[in-house]
C-alpha positions as a printed Julia matrix, in Angstrom:
398×3 Matrix{Float64}:
   0.0     0.32   0.01
   0.8     3.7   -0.61
  -0.53    6.36   1.29
   0.29    9.91   0.2
   1.06   12.21   3.44
   1.43   16.03   3.15
   4.48   16.04   5.32
   6.41   13.14   4.04
   5.09   12.78   0.62
   4.22    9.02  -0.56
   4.85    6.12   2.26
   5.13    2.72   1.47
   3.73    0.15   3.82
   4.17   -3.65   3.38
   1.32   -6.14   3.42
   2.08   -7.1    7.55
   2.08   -3.57   7.89
  -1.16   -2.7    5.98
  -2.63   -5.44   8.13
  -1.41   -3.86  11.53
  -2.63    0.03  10.42
  -6.11   -1.77   9.65
  -6.74   -2.85  13.0
  -9.12   -1.64  15.66
  -6.81   -0.29  17.85
  -4.79    1.81  15.07
  -7.55    2.97  13.63
  -9.35    4.82  16.73
  -5.8     7.01  16.46
  -8.26    8.92  13.61
 -10.01   10.2   16.42
  -7.02   11.5   18.67
  -5.6    14.99  17.78
  -1.89   14.99  18.02
  -1.84   18.36  19.98
  -4.61   18.22  22.52
  -6.32   21.04  22.59
  -3.89   23.02  20.32
  -6.44   23.57  17.42
  -8.46   26.39  19.81
  -5.08   27.94  19.27
  -3.53   27.08  15.9
  -7.02   26.09  13.97
  -4.77   24.02  11.61
  -3.55   21.72  14.29
  -6.46   19.04  13.54
  -3.82   16.41  12.84
  -4.16   13.38  14.66
  -2.23   10.21  16.32
  -2.96    8.23  13.12
  -1.16   10.48  10.83
   1.7    10.7   13.59
   1.85    6.54  13.41
   2.43    6.7    9.46
   5.05    9.54  10.07
   7.03    8.07  12.41
   7.31    4.63  10.48
   8.44    6.42   7.18
  10.88    8.18   9.35
  12.33    5.18  11.12
  12.61    3.17   7.42
  14.96    6.02   6.45
  16.83    6.28   9.35
  17.02    2.33   8.87
  18.06    3.12   5.37
  20.43    5.84   6.14
  22.2     3.27   8.74
  22.4     0.12   6.12
  23.92    2.59   3.92
  26.83    3.01   6.47
  27.31   -0.33   7.15
  25.32   -0.49  10.32
  24.12   -4.16  11.5
  20.06   -3.5   11.4
  19.15   -6.03   8.95
  17.62   -8.51  11.53
  15.95   -5.87  13.2
  14.36   -3.85  10.56
  10.79   -5.23  10.45
  10.35   -4.76  14.13
  11.5    -1.42  14.46
   9.19   -0.43  11.67
   6.15   -2.3   13.2
   6.8    -0.85  16.57
   7.4     3.14  14.82
   3.54    2.49  13.56
   2.41    1.24  16.84
   4.5     3.44  19.44
   1.67    5.35  19.9
  -1.36    2.53  19.81
  -2.11    3.43  23.91
  -2.2     6.73  23.45
  -5.51    8.27  25.29
  -7.6    11.55  24.12
  -5.62   14.33  25.75
  -2.98   11.94  26.9
   0.32   13.51  27.3
  -1.44   16.13  29.84
  -3.5    13.47  31.65
  -0.03   11.25  32.09
   2.66   13.7   32.58
   1.2    16.58  34.41
  -1.89   15.34  35.9
  -0.4    12.12  36.92
  -4.09   10.24  36.15
  -2.32    7.63  33.77
   1.19    5.85  33.65
   2.96    6.52  30.37
   1.51    5.17  27.62
   5.04    4.02  25.94
   6.19    1.59  28.93
   6.48   -1.93  28.06
   3.24   -2.86  30.39
   0.63   -0.43  29.01
   2.04   -1.38  25.22
   1.67   -5.03  26.06
  -1.76   -4.41  26.89
  -2.66   -1.87  24.03
  -1.43   -4.69  21.34
  -2.68   -7.81  23.11
  -5.58   -9.35  21.37
  -6.53   -7.98  17.55
  -3.0    -6.85  16.87
  -0.76   -9.52  18.32
  -2.54  -12.06  16.19
  -1.76  -10.05  12.95
   2.2    -9.99  14.3
   2.31  -13.6   15.14
   4.02  -14.53  18.83
   7.78  -13.99  17.48
   7.5   -10.37  16.17
   5.08   -9.37  18.75
   8.09  -10.43  21.24
  10.61   -8.43  19.24
   8.19   -5.41  19.03
   7.57   -5.28  22.88
  11.05   -5.68  23.29
  11.86   -2.37  22.02
   9.96   -0.91  24.89
  10.28   -3.05  27.54
  14.45   -2.05  26.98
  15.42   -5.64  25.81
  16.08   -5.12  22.34
  19.43   -3.75  20.86
  20.21   -0.05  22.27
  20.6     1.64  18.61
  16.85   -0.2   17.42
  15.23    1.49  20.64
  16.5     4.79  20.12
  15.76    4.87  16.3
  12.08    4.43  17.98
  11.98    5.7   21.62
  15.4     7.35  22.19
  16.75   10.95  21.92
  16.66   12.16  18.65
  14.26    9.19  17.26
  11.85    8.97  14.81
   8.81    9.96  16.8
  10.6    13.41  17.0
  11.57   13.91  13.55
   8.11   13.02  12.58
   6.27   15.25  15.14
   8.39   18.32  14.56
   8.02   18.56  11.02
   4.32   17.76  11.62
   3.35   19.99  13.96
   5.0    23.12  12.61
   3.63   22.25   9.16
   0.08   22.15  10.62
   0.51   24.95  13.24
   1.29   27.4    9.77
   5.15   27.87  11.42
   7.47   28.55   8.89
  10.3    26.47  10.52
  11.97   22.67   9.51
  15.05   20.61   9.76
  17.25   19.93   6.83
  17.18   16.26   5.82
  20.92   15.9    6.37
  20.44   15.23   9.67
  20.03   11.26   8.5
  23.17   11.15   7.21
  24.57   12.42  10.13
  23.27    9.22  12.37
  25.22    6.47  12.7
  25.68    3.2   14.94
  28.71    3.02  16.95
  29.44    0.74  20.01
  25.65   -0.59  19.63
  24.87    2.85  20.53
  22.81    5.57  17.62
  24.77    8.52  17.57
  25.44   11.45  15.7
  28.81   11.29  13.6
  30.78   14.96  14.03
  33.67   13.66  11.99
  34.49   12.68   8.33
  37.94   10.96   7.19
  39.41   12.11  10.77
  38.04   15.89  10.23
  35.36   17.54  12.31
  32.29   18.15  10.77
  30.68   21.61  11.87
  27.73   21.08   9.88
  26.92   18.0   11.75
  26.64   20.41  14.89
  24.71   23.3   13.42
  22.17   20.77  12.07
  21.66   19.67  15.47
  21.45   22.78  16.83
  18.64   23.7   14.1
  17.0    20.92  15.47
  17.16   21.67  19.12
  16.2    25.19  18.16
  12.94   23.97  16.53
  11.74   21.67  19.24
  12.36   25.1   21.6
  10.51   27.06  19.23
   7.61   24.56  19.24
   7.25   24.33  22.97
   7.67   27.71  23.54
   4.85   28.84  20.81
   2.38   25.88  20.42
   3.09   22.95  23.48
   2.89   25.6   26.62
   0.71   27.96  24.99
  -1.33   28.83  28.1
  -4.9    28.95  26.21
  -4.24   25.09  24.86
  -3.33   24.43  28.67
  -6.28   25.89  30.6
  -8.61   23.77  27.94
  -6.62   20.85  29.09
  -6.54   21.86  32.33
 -10.44   22.07  32.56
 -10.88   19.29  30.78
  -8.9    17.08  33.13
 -10.99   18.56  36.27
 -14.0    17.32  34.15
 -12.38   13.96  33.88
 -11.68   13.67  37.87
 -15.3    14.38  38.51
 -16.27   11.83  36.12
 -13.88    9.64  37.62
 -15.61   10.63  41.33
 -18.64    9.38  40.02
 -17.71    5.76  38.89
 -15.8     6.47  35.31
 -13.57    3.87  35.2
 -10.08    5.53  33.66
  -9.42    2.05  31.92
 -12.38    3.56  29.39
  -9.76    6.01  27.89
  -8.16    3.2   25.83
 -10.99    2.75  23.78
 -11.71    6.45  23.51
 -11.58    9.13  20.76
 -11.36   12.61  21.72
 -14.95   13.13  20.53
 -16.32    9.77  22.31
 -14.45   11.31  25.6
 -16.21   14.44  25.17
 -19.53   12.75  24.78
 -19.33   10.78  27.94
 -18.36   13.99  30.29
 -20.98   15.71  28.73
 -23.17   13.46  30.39
 -21.83   14.07  33.75
 -21.66   16.77  36.66
 -18.7    18.4   34.78
 -20.95   18.77  31.39
 -20.29   22.86  31.63
 -16.46   22.66  31.83
 -16.82   20.57  28.37
 -19.24   22.99  27.13
 -17.13   25.94  28.1
 -14.22   24.25  26.01
 -16.18   23.45  23.13
 -17.21   26.99  23.04
 -13.84   28.34  23.77
 -14.73   30.18  26.66
 -11.45   29.07  28.67
  -9.91   29.66  31.93
  -7.63   32.83  32.59
  -4.36   33.02  34.42
  -4.96   33.94  37.97
  -1.42   33.22  39.01
   1.55   32.09  37.05
   5.22   31.19  38.1
   8.16   30.5   35.61
  11.56   28.84  35.04
  12.93   32.25  34.84
  12.12   32.91  38.74
  12.19   29.44  40.01
  15.28   27.66  40.37
  15.33   23.82  39.41
  14.99   22.31  42.76
  11.67   24.19  43.31
  10.64   23.31  39.58
  11.1    20.0   40.81
   9.51   19.67  44.06
   6.44   22.09  42.85
   5.94   18.93  40.24
   6.04   16.64  42.34
   3.41   18.14  44.69
   1.06   18.83  42.12
   0.9    15.55  39.85
  -0.18   14.15  42.75
  -3.94   14.34  42.02
  -4.88   14.56  45.87
  -2.7    17.07  46.88
  -3.7    19.32  43.68
  -7.17   19.26  44.04
  -6.79   20.02  47.73
  -4.97   22.85  47.0
  -7.33   24.16  44.27
  -9.85   23.82  46.99
  -8.07   26.12  49.24
  -7.72   28.81  46.17
 -11.0    28.96  45.52
 -13.05   26.15  44.81
 -14.25   23.52  42.5
 -13.49   25.74  39.76
  -9.79   26.21  39.85
  -7.21   24.32  38.12
  -3.38   24.11  38.96
  -1.14   23.1   36.11
   2.24   22.43  37.1
   4.48   21.44  33.99
   7.22   18.75  34.28
  10.73   20.69  34.81
  11.92   21.46  30.99
  14.74   19.07  30.26
  15.96   19.3   26.67
  17.08   15.64  26.7
  18.06   15.8   23.01
  21.02   18.18  23.79
  22.4    15.05  25.44
  22.53   12.51  22.44
  25.85   10.92  22.08
  28.13   12.57  19.42
  30.68   10.09  17.75
  33.78   11.5   16.54
  35.1     8.43  14.59
  37.24    6.97  17.51
  35.56    8.32  20.46
  32.0     8.91  22.38
  31.44   12.27  23.54
  28.42   13.37  25.49
  29.8    16.85  26.29
  28.02   19.5   24.8
  28.75   22.18  22.16
  28.69   26.06  23.7
  25.81   26.81  21.23
  23.78   23.37  22.28
  24.71   24.12  26.18
  23.01   27.76  26.15
  19.8    26.58  24.09
  19.49   23.44  26.73
  20.05   26.33  29.35
  17.17   28.48  27.73
  14.87   25.84  27.54
  14.21   25.35  31.3
  13.21   28.68  31.38
  10.28   27.98  29.33
   8.68   25.48  32.97
   5.19   27.54  34.11
   3.19   26.63  37.38
  -0.36   28.24  36.3
  -3.6    28.39  38.77
  -6.23   28.95  36.14
  -9.87   30.58  36.86
 -12.56   31.46  35.56
 -12.21   35.28  34.43
 -14.67   36.58  36.49
 -12.81   34.57  39.86
  -9.45   35.62  38.38
  -8.35   38.2   40.53
 -10.03   36.79  43.95
  -8.28   33.51  43.28
  -4.84   35.08  42.0
  -4.91   36.62  45.54
  -5.25   33.61  47.0
  -2.46   32.31  45.28
  -0.22   35.14  46.24
  -0.58   33.85  49.41
  -0.02   30.09  49.12
   2.8    30.39  47.1
   4.25   33.39  49.02
   5.69   34.89  46.09
   3.88   37.37  43.53
   2.3    36.05  40.25
   5.03   36.82  37.0
   1.42   37.22  35.34
  -0.42   40.67  35.63
  -3.61   40.7   34.66
  -4.73   43.73  32.72
  -6.81   46.24  34.53
């Protein structure tokens, strides 16, 4: 099968990959937006996890071809790596990154246990026992390091698809150069960037790596951490917590799409929050802390505190009641800056100065938000100043 993709062009699938693609758990991804509520800020961001899965498969195959051309021993693992790339988000739930990484309501979707549950049944039957084992080994950590890194590493097929895809659909004129594929190599069993050729240092390899990281920074700043996107997701998260209080089973999320979740939540006590999101009547920023003023250790402590649903909800009640939503982002670390570099003879994890400076700036993107309805934002903000013992970094217009 050949599928035309607006980002990568024609994507060729083998007969096995086509059968996997047709499985119900993979088709469900058509109904889950790649960027959660980002479409409320960037209307073009209606692309889905299904498109991203196809793109990740295409990129993984391109990485494998580049590695094979350089003599890397990839042949025995090519099929498992390609299928794992296609399936890497099969266990994703609506608004999954927010519910998993920020609210702590579910474990991460790409762990070995979650992946095993997601592909059990129909997908595993299509794959057969041997390939199912090989695919799961990429997520459990038992496959060779380089194979895991192609799918779920630092600079991996996932990243190389979503950076290009998200920028495209957000309408942001930023991209990376395809020459990044030429620099990837396998040495000592590790996937890494080759920074030397014929004994000479390659500054173009470093500059393209820096360009990739700049794109990651730019999208995080403009899209992933946009306050309106996070406010909408916080409201939906509160609606889900209310539904869970009334008996909604979180495991149901594994069967739902974005629309399916909204429909179910619309039948609960939290229906008003879902309707408000649908009408883009979003909570406002009542109180904000950022990585520019909060030291790294305190960011980590605040994240640990508010990722616990009980602690978060108790603090929300203290600050103003059921309509308050606290969103504390994970400490922002540019893990891609630690990608191993090879000079052909030695392995280095020492950051070039330009990459190190960018990684430091990335930490400042961390945010703690207290969101509240517009009419309550001033009162809630004042309560938050007293609770946190420091002024808000966001000044509401008078």
